[in-house]
RODO-2510 file (C-alpha; in nm, 4 decimals, decimal comma):
residues 534
     n   res          X          Y          Z
     1     m    33,5157    -1,8422    22,4146
     2     a    33,5165    -2,1629    22,2087
     3     g    33,4987    -2,3621    22,5322
     4     n    33,1591    -2,2096    22,6111
     5     q    33,0097    -2,3063    22,2756
     6     l    32,7432    -2,5748    22,2949
     7     g    32,8458    -2,9004    22,1323
     8     v    32,5375    -2,9052    21,9086
     9     l    32,6196    -2,5577    21,7752
    10     t    32,9870    -2,6459    21,7285
    11     a    32,8765    -2,9494    21,5269
    12     l    32,6593    -2,7295    21,3049
    13     d    32,9396    -2,4767    21,2544
    14     a    33,1914    -2,7457    21,1619
    15     a    32,9597    -2,9691    20,9567
    16     k    33,0619    -3,0480    20,6026
    17     t    32,8215    -2,9484    20,3291
    18     q    32,5528    -3,2177    20,3276
    19     m    32,2223    -3,2960    20,1621
    20     y    32,0256    -3,1273    20,4422
    21     h    32,1935    -2,7969    20,3539
    22     f    32,0671    -2,8200    19,9958
    23     t    31,7248    -2,9352    20,1144
    24     a    31,7010    -2,6297    20,3412
    25     i    31,8093    -2,4020    20,0544
    26     i    31,5390    -2,5411    19,8260
    27     i    31,2645    -2,5315    20,0911
    28     a    31,3460    -2,1759    20,1981
    29     g    31,4424    -2,0682    19,8472
    30     m    31,1121    -2,1689    19,6892
    31     g    30,9467    -1,9240    19,9255
    32     f    31,1672    -1,6512    19,7820
    33     f    31,0983    -1,7729    19,4296
    34     t    30,7288    -1,7185    19,5052
    35     d    30,7970    -1,3848    19,6790
    36     a    30,9778    -1,2415    19,3772
    37     y    30,7285    -1,3819    19,1285
    38     d    30,4371    -1,2264    19,3184
    39     l    30,6000    -0,8898    19,3876
    40     f    30,7399    -0,8275    19,0399
    41     s    30,4737    -0,9881    18,8182
    42     i    30,2498    -0,6872    18,8805
    43     s    30,4813    -0,4760    18,6618
    44     l    30,4034    -0,7069    18,3688
    45     i    30,0295    -0,6420    18,3790
    46     t    29,9762    -0,2789    18,4879
    47     k    29,9642    -0,1557    18,1263
    48     l    29,7096    -0,4267    18,0459
    49     l    29,4937    -0,3298    18,3450
    50     g    29,4944     0,0291    18,2216
    51     r    29,3845    -0,0780    17,8747
    52     i    29,1063    -0,3069    17,9994
    53     y    28,9522    -0,0839    18,2654
    54     y    29,0470     0,2751    18,1803
    55     t    29,0375     0,3052    17,7999
    56     h    28,7923     0,5599    17,6592
    57     k    28,6660     0,4658    17,3162
    58     g    28,7940     0,6944    17,0433
    59     a    29,0823     0,8355    17,2488
    60     p    29,4100     0,8746    17,0548
    61     k    29,5928     0,6468    17,3011
    62     p    29,4812     0,3402    17,5005
    63     g    29,3982     0,3881    17,8654
    64     t    29,6475     0,3821    18,1512
    65     l    29,5956     0,3403    18,5229
    66     p    29,5279     0,6791    18,6883
    67     p    29,8165     0,7938    18,9112
    68     n    29,6510     0,7048    19,2422
    69     i    29,5364     0,3648    19,1109
    70     a    29,8790     0,2835    18,9623
    71     a    30,0470     0,3780    19,2901
    72     a    29,8036     0,1627    19,4896
    73     v    29,8277    -0,1440    19,2631
    74     t    30,2071    -0,1254    19,2520
    75     g    30,2788    -0,0257    19,6096
    76     v    30,0114    -0,1913    19,8252
    77     a    30,1967    -0,5251    19,8336
    78     f    30,5031    -0,3437    19,9699
    79     c    30,2941    -0,1946    20,2510
    80     g    30,1786    -0,5445    20,3404
    81     t    30,5332    -0,6780    20,3133
    82     l    30,6635    -0,4120    20,5522
    83     a    30,3952    -0,5000    20,8092
    84     g    30,4612    -0,8737    20,7657
    85     q    30,8361    -0,8345    20,8112
    86     l    30,7911    -0,6565    21,1423
    87     f    30,5159    -0,8860    21,2723
    88     f    30,6532    -1,2244    21,1667
    89     g    31,0088    -1,1185    21,2511
    90     w    30,8966    -1,0547    21,6091
    91     l    30,6800    -1,3682    21,6143
    92     g    30,9695    -1,5843    21,4899
    93     d    31,1683    -1,4936    21,8016
    94     k    30,8721    -1,5402    22,0348
    95     l    30,7151    -1,8644    21,9091
    96     g    30,9959    -2,0195    21,7068
    97     r    31,0947    -2,0063    21,3419
    98     k    30,9170    -2,3256    21,2373
    99     k    30,5796    -2,2549    21,4018
   100     v    30,5101    -1,9499    21,1879
   101     y    30,6965    -2,0621    20,8745
   102     g    30,4071    -2,2576    20,7249
   103     l    30,1572    -1,9819    20,8054
   104     t    30,3364    -1,7301    20,5836
   105     l    30,3330    -1,9768    20,2947
   106     m    29,9590    -2,0444    20,3236
   107     i    29,8841    -1,6713    20,3263
   108     m    30,0861    -1,6378    20,0048
   109     v    29,8994    -1,9257    19,8364
   110     i    29,5509    -1,8031    19,9298
   111     c    29,6206    -1,4417    19,8332
   112     s    29,7935    -1,5290    19,5026
   113     i    29,4776    -1,7132    19,4006
   114     g    29,2590    -1,4348    19,5409
   115     s    29,4488    -1,1738    19,3367
   116     g    29,3640    -1,3566    19,0162
   117     l    29,0007    -1,4021    19,1177
   118     s    28,9470    -1,0313    19,1889
   119     f    28,5723    -0,9820    19,1735
   120     g    28,3581    -0,8147    18,9111
   121     k    28,4177    -0,6485    18,5779
   122     s    28,3985    -0,2838    18,6858
   123     a    28,7239    -0,0983    18,7412
   124     n    28,6426    -0,0106    19,1032
   125     g    28,5469    -0,3649    19,1996
   126     v    28,8456    -0,5332    19,0385
   127     i    29,1074    -0,2829    19,1564
   128     t    28,9708    -0,2729    19,5132
   129     t    28,9746    -0,6497    19,5577
   130     l    29,3097    -0,6787    19,3775
   131     c    29,4640    -0,4288    19,6203
   132     f    29,3062    -0,6077    19,9181
   133     f    29,4522    -0,9449    19,8235
   134     r    29,7892    -0,7975    19,7268
   135     f    29,8216    -0,6282    20,0659
   136     w    29,7731    -0,9611    20,2456
   137     l    29,9906    -1,1365    19,9885
   138     g    30,2623    -0,8887    20,0814
   139     f    30,1971    -0,9589    20,4503
   140     g    30,2765    -1,3276    20,3954
   141     i    30,5765    -1,2465    20,1768
   142     g    30,7058    -1,0153    20,4485
   143     g    30,7168    -1,3006    20,6977
   144     d    30,9277    -1,5083    20,4620
   145     y    31,2174    -1,2609    20,4727
   146     p    31,3246    -1,2838    20,8398
   147     l    31,2192    -1,6473    20,8827
   148     s    31,3968    -1,7876    20,5757
   149     a    31,7128    -1,5889    20,6417
   150     t    31,7235    -1,6831    21,0096
   151     i    31,6520    -2,0520    20,9507
   152     m    31,9214    -2,0820    20,6833
   153     s    32,1697    -1,8863    20,8946
   154     e    32,1107    -2,1105    21,1968
   155     y    32,1317    -2,4329    20,9965
   156     a    32,4465    -2,3452    20,7994
   157     n    32,8110    -2,4121    20,8839
   158     k    33,0285    -2,1066    20,9375
   159     k    33,2541    -2,1741    20,6370
   160     t    32,9802    -2,1510    20,3732
   161     r    32,7022    -1,9774    20,5662
   162     g    32,7080    -1,6689    20,3451
   163     a    32,6725    -1,8750    20,0273
   164     f    32,3819    -2,0746    20,1715
   165     i    32,1859    -1,7651    20,2814
   166     a    32,2653    -1,5916    19,9515
   167     a    32,1499    -1,9024    19,7594
   168     v    31,8102    -1,8791    19,9311
   169     f    31,7864    -1,5139    19,8284
   170     a    31,9154    -1,5921    19,4773
   171     m    31,5952    -1,7852    19,4127
   172     q    31,4402    -1,4401    19,3882
   173     g    31,6191    -1,4029    19,0538
   174     f    31,4566    -1,7187    18,9219
   175     g    31,1203    -1,5916    19,0499
   176     i    31,1598    -1,2667    18,8522
   177     l    31,2679    -1,4661    18,5473
   178     a    30,9765    -1,7082    18,5872
   179     g    30,7315    -1,4186    18,5979
   180     g    30,8582    -1,2976    18,2625
   181     v    30,8558    -1,6465    18,1111
   182     v    30,4995    -1,7218    18,2295
   183     a    30,3815    -1,3869    18,0913
   184     l    30,5566    -1,4620    17,7606
   185     i    30,3949    -1,8042    17,7285
   186     v    30,0455    -1,6893    17,8276
   187     s    30,0485    -1,3747    17,6119
   188     a    30,1969    -1,5582    17,3116
   189     a    29,9280    -1,8275    17,3366
   190     f    29,6472    -1,5705    17,3566
   191     d    29,8044    -1,3555    17,0843
   192     h    29,8074    -1,6583    16,8568
   193     a    29,4512    -1,7611    16,9422
   194     f    29,2775    -1,4218    16,9203
   195     d    29,2743    -1,1410    16,6655
   196     n    29,4404    -0,8437    16,8366
   197     p    29,5128    -0,5550    16,5958
   198     p    29,7029    -0,2409    16,7074
   199     y    29,4931     0,0075    16,9021
   200     i    29,5419     0,2822    16,6428
   201     s    29,3727     0,0720    16,3723
   202     n    29,0376     0,1100    16,5491
   203     p    29,0297     0,3236    16,8663
   204     n    28,6551     0,2579    16,8999
   205     r    28,6821    -0,1195    16,9363
   206     d    28,6341    -0,3018    17,2656
   207     t    28,9283    -0,4597    17,4421
   208     v    28,9607    -0,8275    17,3577
   209     d    28,7615    -1,0168    17,6239
   210     a    29,0312    -1,2815    17,6557
   211     a    29,2785    -1,0149    17,7742
   212     d    29,1050    -1,0169    18,1137
   213     y    29,2141    -1,3775    18,1648
   214     i    29,5803    -1,3060    18,0910
   215     w    29,6608    -1,0980    18,3982
   216     r    29,4593    -1,3301    18,6221
   217     i    29,6474    -1,6412    18,5044
   218     i    29,9845    -1,4675    18,5490
   219     l    29,9060    -1,3656    18,9089
   220     m    29,7510    -1,6980    19,0115
   221     f    30,0458    -1,9023    18,8876
   222     g    30,2436    -1,7615    19,1825
   223     a    30,0606    -2,0013    19,4134
   224     a    30,2022    -2,3129    19,2460
   225     p    30,5618    -2,3218    19,3840
   226     a    30,4405    -2,2300    19,7338
   227     v    30,1945    -2,5209    19,7396
   228     l    30,4671    -2,7627    19,6277
   229     t    30,6963    -2,6782    19,9219
   230     y    30,4418    -2,6517    20,2046
   231     y    30,4708    -3,0176    20,3104
   232     w    30,8515    -3,0017    20,3328
   233     r    30,8435    -2,6808    20,5333
   234     m    30,6263    -2,8476    20,7926
   235     r    30,8723    -3,1380    20,8236
   236     m    31,1752    -2,9192    20,8990
   237     p    31,2815    -2,9377    21,2658
   238     e    31,3162    -2,6178    21,4673
   239     t    31,6661    -2,4705    21,4512
   240     a    31,9016    -2,5800    21,7288
   241     r    31,9885    -2,2209    21,8106
   242     y    31,6270    -2,1349    21,8845
   243     t    31,5650    -2,4579    22,0756
   244     a    31,8823    -2,4333    22,2864
   245     l    31,9450    -2,0595    22,3285
   246     i    31,5869    -1,9287    22,3441
   247     a    31,3604    -2,2218    22,4392
   248     k    31,6403    -2,3573    22,6670
   249     n    31,5629    -2,7173    22,5652
   250     a    31,9035    -2,8842    22,5346
   251     k    31,7604    -3,2352    22,4900
   252     q    31,5362    -3,1397    22,2007
   253     a    31,8123    -2,9420    22,0280
   254     a    32,0524    -3,2373    22,0526
   255     a    31,7867    -3,4859    21,9369
   256     d    31,6827    -3,2759    21,6362
   257     m    32,0359    -3,2081    21,5172
   258     s    32,1420    -3,5706    21,5755
   259     k    31,8850    -3,6666    21,3127
   260     v    31,9825    -3,3854    21,0775
   261     l    32,3592    -3,4351    21,1024
   262     q    32,3343    -3,8139    21,1472
   263     v    32,5755    -3,8090    21,4437
   264     e    32,5241    -3,8666    21,8151
   265     l    32,5102    -3,5361    22,0064
   266     q    32,4938    -3,4933    22,3842
   267     a    32,2443    -3,2674    22,5579
   268     e    32,4329    -3,0066    22,7640
   269     e    32,1620    -2,8887    22,9995
   270     e    32,3926    -2,7261    23,2560
   271     k    32,5722    -2,5242    22,9893
   272     v    32,2411    -2,4140    22,8347
   273     e    32,1183    -2,3022    23,1771
   274     k    32,4418    -2,1135    23,2424
   275     l    32,4285    -1,9373    22,9074
   276     g    32,0658    -1,8434    22,9698
   277     t    32,1532    -1,6554    23,2893
   278     s    32,4472    -1,4668    23,1357
   279     s    32,4036    -1,0896    23,0978
   280     s    32,5109    -1,1217    22,7339
   281     n    32,2008    -1,3352    22,6731
   282     s    31,9418    -1,1321    22,8569
   283     f    31,9375    -0,7733    22,7289
   284     g    31,6415    -0,6664    22,5138
   285     l    31,6024    -0,4785    22,1879
   286     f    31,5412    -0,1426    22,3549
   287     s    31,8132    -0,1728    22,6197
   288     k    32,1250     0,0417    22,6509
   289     q    32,3370    -0,2718    22,6143
   290     f    32,1790    -0,3532    22,2774
   291     a    32,2291     0,0054    22,1616
   292     k    32,5948    -0,0109    22,2720
   293     r    32,6681    -0,3459    22,1088
   294     h    32,4424    -0,3472    21,8043
   295     g    32,2876    -0,0015    21,7637
   296     l    32,5198     0,1099    21,4832
   297     h    32,4938    -0,2319    21,3207
   298     l    32,1125    -0,2072    21,3103
   299     l    32,1335     0,1492    21,1782
   300     g    32,3730     0,0312    20,9072
   301     t    32,1606    -0,2679    20,7982
   302     c    31,8421    -0,0591    20,7967
   303     v    31,9732     0,2433    20,6060
   304     t    32,1691     0,0470    20,3455
   305     w    31,8663    -0,1748    20,2734
   306     f    31,6412     0,1357    20,2598
   307     l    31,8668     0,3131    20,0098
   308     l    31,9218     0,0020    19,7991
   309     d    31,5506    -0,0687    19,7612
   310     i    31,4652     0,2851    19,6508
   311     a    31,6837     0,2354    19,3435
   312     y    31,6292    -0,1374    19,2974
   313     y    31,2509    -0,1462    19,3067
   314     s    31,1964     0,1737    19,1109
   315     n    31,4152     0,0279    18,8354
   316     n    31,2522    -0,3154    18,8433
   317     l    30,8910    -0,2048    18,8593
   318     f    30,9183     0,0650    18,5966
   319     q    31,1409    -0,1000    18,3389
   320     k    30,8480    -0,0875    18,0967
   321     d    30,8340     0,2946    18,1265
   322     i    31,2088     0,3276    18,0784
   323     f    31,2008     0,0945    17,7768
   324     t    30,9211     0,3007    17,6202
   325     a    31,1052     0,6273    17,6919
   326     i    31,4183     0,5116    17,5079
   327     g    31,2173     0,3647    17,2198
   328     w    31,2850    -0,0023    17,2933
   329     l    30,9126    -0,0646    17,3238
   330     p    30,6775     0,0854    17,0623
   331     q    30,4260     0,3465    17,1710
   332     p    30,1189     0,1670    17,3105
   333     q    29,8823     0,2819    17,0349
   334     y    30,0895     0,0858    16,7840
   335     m    30,0347    -0,2445    16,9672
   336     g    29,7356    -0,4559    17,0591
   337     e    29,6783    -0,5101    17,4325
   338     i    29,7855    -0,8745    17,4259
   339     h    30,0941    -0,8096    17,2162
   340     e    30,1962    -0,5294    17,4549
   341     v    30,2077    -0,7786    17,7432
   342     y    30,4310    -0,9995    17,5280
   343     r    30,6682    -0,7117    17,4437
   344     v    30,6941    -0,5921    17,8072
   345     a    30,7523    -0,9497    17,9292
   346     r    31,0177    -1,0109    17,6641
   347     a    31,2078    -0,6972    17,7624
   348     q    31,1972    -0,7733    18,1355
   349     t    31,2891    -1,1378    18,0827
   350     l    31,5950    -1,0336    17,8834
   351     i    31,7065    -0,7982    18,1629
   352     a    31,6537    -1,0734    18,4236
   353     l    31,8460    -1,3247    18,2154
   354     c    32,1388    -1,0932    18,1373
   355     g    32,1794    -0,9035    18,4629
   356     t    31,9546    -1,0073    18,7495
   357     v    32,0027    -1,3864    18,7712
   358     p    32,3831    -1,3927    18,7067
   359     g    32,4395    -1,1245    18,9708
   360     y    32,2744    -1,3304    19,2450
   361     w    32,4845    -1,6373    19,1705
   362     f    32,8093    -1,4407    19,1535
   363     t    32,7318    -1,3417    19,5122
   364     v    32,6732    -1,7054    19,6075
   365     a    33,0067    -1,8016    19,4504
   366     f    33,2219    -1,5281    19,6058
   367     i    33,0585    -1,4110    19,9313
   368     d    33,2565    -1,6476    20,1548
   369     y    33,5828    -1,5616    19,9790
   370     i    33,5822    -1,1832    19,9464
   371     g    33,3288    -1,1126    20,2230
   372     r    32,9961    -0,9368    20,2637
   373     f    33,1423    -0,5917    20,3272
   374     t    33,3535    -0,5867    20,0098
   375     i    33,0703    -0,7137    19,7884
   376     q    32,8264    -0,4559    19,9267
   377     l    33,0717    -0,1679    19,8902
   378     m    33,1638    -0,2749    19,5376
   379     g    32,7984    -0,3170    19,4390
   380     f    32,6944     0,0284    19,5573
   381     f    33,0004     0,1799    19,3844
   382     f    32,9260     0,0268    19,0448
   383     m    32,5531     0,0991    19,0734
   384     t    32,6453     0,4628    19,1284
   385     v    32,8812     0,4611    18,8305
   386     f    32,6351     0,2986    18,5912
   387     m    32,3411     0,5141    18,7002
   388     f    32,5420     0,8282    18,6293
   389     a    32,6713     0,6744    18,3065
   390     l    32,3097     0,6230    18,1954
   391     a    32,1868     0,9617    18,3147
   392     i    32,4543     1,2114    18,2112
   393     p    32,4665     1,1195    17,8378
   394     y    32,0978     1,0156    17,8478
   395     h    32,0081     1,1596    17,5075
   396     h    32,2890     0,9583    17,3496
   397     w    32,1251     0,6370    17,4701
   398     l    31,7944     0,7310    17,3015
   399     s    31,9555     0,6429    16,9687
   400     n    32,1646     0,3543    17,1032
   401     n    31,9201     0,1062    17,2539
   402     a    32,1637    -0,1845    17,2645
   403     g    32,4156     0,0201    17,4628
   404     f    32,1476     0,1363    17,7046
   405     l    32,0332    -0,2218    17,7568
   406     i    32,3888    -0,3348    17,8359
   407     m    32,4469    -0,0515    18,0840
   408     y    32,1050    -0,0995    18,2410
   409     s    32,1667    -0,4739    18,2793
   410     l    32,4976    -0,4002    18,4506
   411     t    32,3226    -0,1905    18,7160
   412     f    32,1088    -0,4958    18,7979
   413     f    32,4093    -0,7251    18,7873
   414     f    32,5939    -0,5179    19,0481
   415     a    32,2800    -0,4693    19,2568
   416     n    32,2539    -0,8467    19,2894
   417     f    32,6293    -0,9102    19,3003
   418     g    32,6207    -0,6468    19,5694
   419     p    32,3861    -0,4914    19,8247
   420     n    32,0619    -0,6591    19,7167
   421     a    32,2066    -0,9901    19,8375
   422     t    32,4290    -0,8744    20,1237
   423     t    32,1618    -0,6602    20,2900
   424     f    31,9617    -0,9824    20,3211
   425     v    32,2524    -1,1967    20,4448
   426     v    32,4186    -0,9795    20,7106
   427     p    32,1201    -0,9087    20,9433
   428     a    32,0710    -1,2853    20,9774
   429     e    32,4242    -1,3216    21,1184
   430     i    32,5208    -1,0300    21,3426
   431     f    32,2356    -1,0133    21,5965
   432     p    32,1714    -1,2440    21,8982
   433     a    31,9499    -1,5508    21,8437
   434     r    31,6692    -1,4180    22,0650
   435     l    31,6551    -1,0972    21,8546
   436     r    31,7818    -1,2283    21,5197
   437     s    31,4479    -1,2678    21,3432
   438     t    31,3193    -0,9391    21,4890
   439     c    31,6254    -0,7400    21,3796
   440     h    31,6214    -0,8977    21,0351
   441     g    31,2529    -0,8062    21,0095
   442     i    31,3272    -0,4451    21,1111
   443     s    31,6101    -0,4209    20,8568
   444     a    31,3941    -0,5749    20,5834
   445     a    31,1040    -0,3436    20,6717
   446     a    31,3363    -0,0454    20,6295
   447     g    31,4155    -0,1861    20,2861
   448     k    31,0487    -0,2123    20,1980
   449     a    30,9996     0,1463    20,3116
   450     g    31,2615     0,2281    20,0487
   451     a    31,0704     0,0171    19,7949
   452     i    30,7548     0,2156    19,8730
   453     v    30,9431     0,5435    19,8236
   454     g    31,0907     0,4079    19,4996
   455     s    30,7678     0,2688    19,3587
   456     f    30,5494     0,5699    19,4442
   457     g    30,8181     0,8329    19,3884
   458     f    30,9519     0,7090    19,0549
   459     l    30,5977     0,6795    18,9183
   460     y    30,5637     1,0572    18,9422
   461     a    30,9267     1,1674    18,9131
   462     s    30,9900     0,9893    18,5822
   463     q    30,7077     1,1749    18,4045
   464     n    30,8163     1,4086    18,1262
   465     t    30,8909     1,7688    18,2212
   466     d    30,6632     1,8794    17,9352
   467     p    30,2992     1,8722    18,0575
   468     k    30,1859     1,7731    17,7074
   469     k    30,3954     1,4564    17,7119
   470     t    30,3030     1,3148    18,0523
   471     d    30,0802     1,0109    18,0943
   472     v    29,7111     1,0895    18,1379
   473     g    29,6368     1,2222    18,4871
   474     y    29,9985     1,2749    18,5911
   475     p    30,1585     1,6094    18,6733
   476     p    30,4918     1,6911    18,5061
   477     g    30,7876     1,5174    18,6693
   478     i    31,1625     1,5585    18,6512
   479     g    31,1989     1,3105    18,3633
   480     v    31,3778     0,9780    18,3338
   481     k    31,7209     1,1414    18,3045
   482     n    31,6948     1,3356    18,6299
   483     s    31,5345     1,0372    18,8030
   484     l    31,8400     0,8283    18,7127
   485     l    32,0665     1,1039    18,8490
   486     v    31,8767     1,0994    19,1789
   487     m    31,9134     0,7220    19,2021
   488     g    32,2865     0,7548    19,1373
   489     g    32,3095     0,9887    19,4363
   490     i    32,1088     0,7461    19,6516
   491     n    32,3493     0,4644    19,5634
   492     f    32,6422     0,6841    19,6645
   493     l    32,4869     0,7303    20,0089
   494     g    32,4723     0,3527    20,0291
   495     i    32,8524     0,3412    20,0021
   496     l    32,8836     0,5666    20,3063
   497     f    32,6380     0,3767    20,5281
   498     t    32,7986     0,0430    20,4395
   499     l    33,0855     0,1550    20,6643
   500     l    32,8578     0,0875    20,9649
   501     v    32,8072    -0,2790    20,8734
   502     p    33,0571    -0,5335    21,0194
   503     e    33,2165    -0,8202    20,8292
   504     s    33,0795    -1,1591    20,9378
   505     k    33,2734    -1,3920    20,7076
   506     g    33,4161    -1,7083    20,8641
   507     k    33,2879    -1,6494    21,2194
   508     s    33,0312    -1,8488    21,4126
   509     l    32,7054    -1,6715    21,4936
   510     e    32,7834    -1,6832    21,8659
   511     e    33,1297    -1,5383    21,8056
   512     l    32,9694    -1,2463    21,6221
   513     t    32,7037    -1,1830    21,8870
   514     g    32,8927    -1,2789    22,2050
   515     e    32,6215    -1,5181    22,3221
   516     n    32,8637    -1,7824    22,4543
   517     e    33,1106    -1,5542    22,6274
   518     e    33,1893    -1,5346    22,9968
   519     e    33,0506    -1,2624    23,2208
   520     g    33,2503    -0,9452    23,1746
   521     g    33,3578    -1,0340    22,8242
   522     d    33,0971    -0,8180    22,6580
   523     i    33,3079    -0,5052    22,6187
   524     q    33,5774    -0,6898    22,4311
   525     q    33,3255    -0,8612    22,2036
   526     s    33,1437    -0,5401    22,1327
   527     s    33,4546    -0,3652    22,0068
   528     s    33,5636    -0,6562    21,7896
   529     a    33,2204    -0,6921    21,6331
   530     q    33,2232    -0,3283    21,5285
   531     t    33,5552    -0,3456    21,3467
   532     v    33,5074    -0,2331    20,9876
   533     p    33,7460    -0,3918    20,7351
   534     v    33,8452    -0,0947    20,5199
***
């Protein structure tokens, strides 16, 4: 099989780690930095939006977003992301990775700014335009998932490919952290500049006018890193695997990679033409041959990402509710609106710093040594353990905030040193080049469907079982304890479905997909690709 490999692809697989690898990581990674900042910063400001637009003067507690509004504000970006992952994933295979890569970034920039400039001062006007821009922001973010993963996968060498793809995704951790830091800085500055007494001291007072600027500044800052990387994205050459295997342009692939690798590479037009006519390079997504070779793989990547995101996003987006439930944040009536943003941001920043960011980089360090399969299995296992450890003695943690914080941080650590990273990496490796971006988009969209379930479901499920203790407008739920138990069960299902996902460590992309094999070799490749290392 090695004899059928194109020289340009062999050169990429065998290349030593060079500056272009790190350049690609930064260019693709800054997109993910922006993605995470934009998706998760909304959780920092939802309490503030409720106070500004839904507080009734004289009420014993400050206002909160009504259930349908909270669900829309939190979840609409995920709906856009799901649509963007499917659309841009498909488009990346049809038009090329580079052609649509800059478009996703510009959508993110425009809609980040638009989110902060949401029109009017009435609740309906602001929330409607905010949801509109956040849907299209999500659409752009969705395109970044399959395109960034595919580009990094196709640029990387086979020895450190997992670490390079994981490093792109790890920028998400810095994006989450940056969201918290920006919110801390902005809220601290406004808290210092304006008098902002606790709500309970005067329930009849108006919300501080300056508070309306805080959430807008936080959301608009997400445009900055995307703008900074747009020029460099446009200068990246198309990947050799797209140019050679899909566009069938051997000369262009050799010329592009000669510049990137700084070596002389020969165009192998006859070999490209031969590979293009092979049956292993012609079947489509809905063919029996795809179902036979990759059907279980696609099922595995979709379901594991779906299950992971139910738990991951419900935890991330509703940390503020969990922190309030265990007493780590004061009740809202005992804080001013600006100071509440500061306290929520401080709590989420601490979680990101202690659990989220380190977990990503542990994956980068170890993924090419212990493998994707082992990391994913281990991550789901420990997430299950820690969720149950939080849920079963839940009332104990109410009086032991430090212990709860440690356990809660560990669930994030093993999510990121686990399935949150590997579910992103593996779909970019195990599917054929002509379907790689599409299949990654499908897998990622399944994940975002899980995020939608998590964000909408947890909003209602985590409400107190006592109708008198629920947030205004919400029906009684199953409580935080039972919600954590449910998420523990979801993580356990993730362990089982991980068994469908093959190990891709140390193999070339064409070895995994069988794209350079001889006619008749597809049965052998199919069986080897489905071997599960247990």
